[in-house]
N, C-alpha and C positions, 0 to 999 in steps of 0.2 A: 399349501404353502410352503413347500420345496421349489413350485417353480417360482413363485416370489423371490424365495431367498436368491434362486440363482439369478435372477434378473437382477435384485440389487448387487450383486458381488459383481458383475458382468456390467454393469453402468458406473458403480465404483471404479473395477479396472481400466474400463475406456476412458473413464475422466483422468485416473490418474498418469496416463500413457499418452495421453492426447497433446499432439506437438504443439507448440505455443500457438494460441489461434489468435493471438493477438497481433493487430495489421502495425503496433508500433514497435520499430526494433531497434538494437542497441543502435547509434549514430543518429538515429534520426531526430529531429525536432518535436518534443513533445505537445500534442495540440494543446491550444489554449482552454483551459477551465474556469468558468465562470459563473461559480456557483453559489447561492446562499449558504453558508456558515450555520451550524449549530447556535442556534441565537437570534438569527434572524438577518446579521449583516450580511452583502455579499463581499465574495472575494475571486480575484483573480490571479491563476497560476504564475502569469508575467510580472506579476508585481513581485516575484519572488528572485527576480532576473538579480545577477550578480552574486548570489550565493547557491550552495548546492541544495538540491530537495530529496527528500525520501518523500513520495508519493506512496499511500496504502490504502487501497480498496478495499474494504471489507461490510461484512453484515453482521449485528448484533448476537445472531440465532446460528454462524456459522462457527461451528467445535473449533478448528485451526484456527481460525480469527481470534477467538477469547483466550487461544492458547498462544497466539503472537504476540498481543496486545500489551502484556507487562514488559516484554523487550523494547516493542517500539518506544513506550514512555521512558522505558531507562536509556534509551538512544536519544531522546528528546533532550534530558535532562543532562547527558552527559556530552554531548555535540553540539546541543544549540547554542551555548554560550561561545563554544567557536565556529560558529557560523550555519551549522545544519538545518534548516528549517524541514520538520517532518510535518504532514500534510494527511491528515486521512480524508476520505472520501467514503462516506455510510450509503451505502445503497439499501438503508431499510426507508420504509412508507411509516412504519409506525414510530412516533418520536418518542413515547411513553419507553417502549423497548429500545430504543438507543438512548435515550437519557439515563435509563437505569444502567446499562451498559457501561456508558461513561464515567460514571460514579463509582459501580462496582471494581473499574480498573483504575480510578485516579488519575484521566486523563487530562493530562494539561496542554496538548499542542492542539492546533486549530482544526477543526473538523469542520469538513467540506458537506453537504449533503446532494446527493446525487439518486431522490426516489425511482426503486423498479430499475435502477442502471442504465437510463436512459444514454445517459453522457457515453459512460465505460463503452455501452455496445458501439454506441455510434461511432465515435471520435477515435477509441481505443480498439474496436473490433475484439473485443471480450467478453468472457465469461466464467473466468476461474476467481474464486475467492478462498484464500485473500490474496491479491494481488498487488506487486510492488515495484514500483520503476525509482531509479537512482539518478536524479538529473545532476548535473554539471550546473555550473552559474549561468550557463549560458541557455539554459532550457533544453540541454542534447542529452538523450537517454544515454547514460553510461553503462546502466545494468538493468536488467528484469526478473523478475522475481514471480513465476507464476505456480501460486499453492502455496506452502508454508517455507519459509524462510529461517534459517538458525542464525539470528541477529548476535549471537555470542560468538560464532564461530569466526577464527582469525580471516579464515578466506570471504568471508563475506564482509567483516571492518573492513578489510585493509582497502577497498575501495572508497568508502566512506572517509576514512581518515586521511587518502592521499589527497582529496577533495578538497577538504578541510585544512590541508598543509602538517597534517602529523607525519612527520619522518618514520618510516619504518628502517628498523636496523635489522641486519642477516642474521640469521639463526644459526 
């Protein structure tokens, strides 16, 4: 049992300390996503050009994703009316699990579906959950967040506020 625990700890540390594995970097044009939404329609990331986008990849069974979802819903409610599009991309295979997760967290923003993270791996070259990308109105990556982000911290909110035109005052 001690060996299993040691391996688990080693894997967790390696995951937490892994370099940014995503091939999409700040300054890059975000890859096009054309995926079904939860509910059956199809959606394209490029259809959101003209407004900043917070793109959030998650899995319903991911503990960090569950912890982060309420703050993302709050961002959507707070900044959606000011122009920010929050888009979730679920990598879940089981729709029942995803449905329960979305209902539990009262998610009202759009959810695209990428079962088994096929598009995430191919287009973004990534593997971490949760994972978020802040895009400007032209679809250019402004920030990447691999792993959990603190969506209530001023340092995290400032780039979002800047993109939607909220003026920052000096402290």
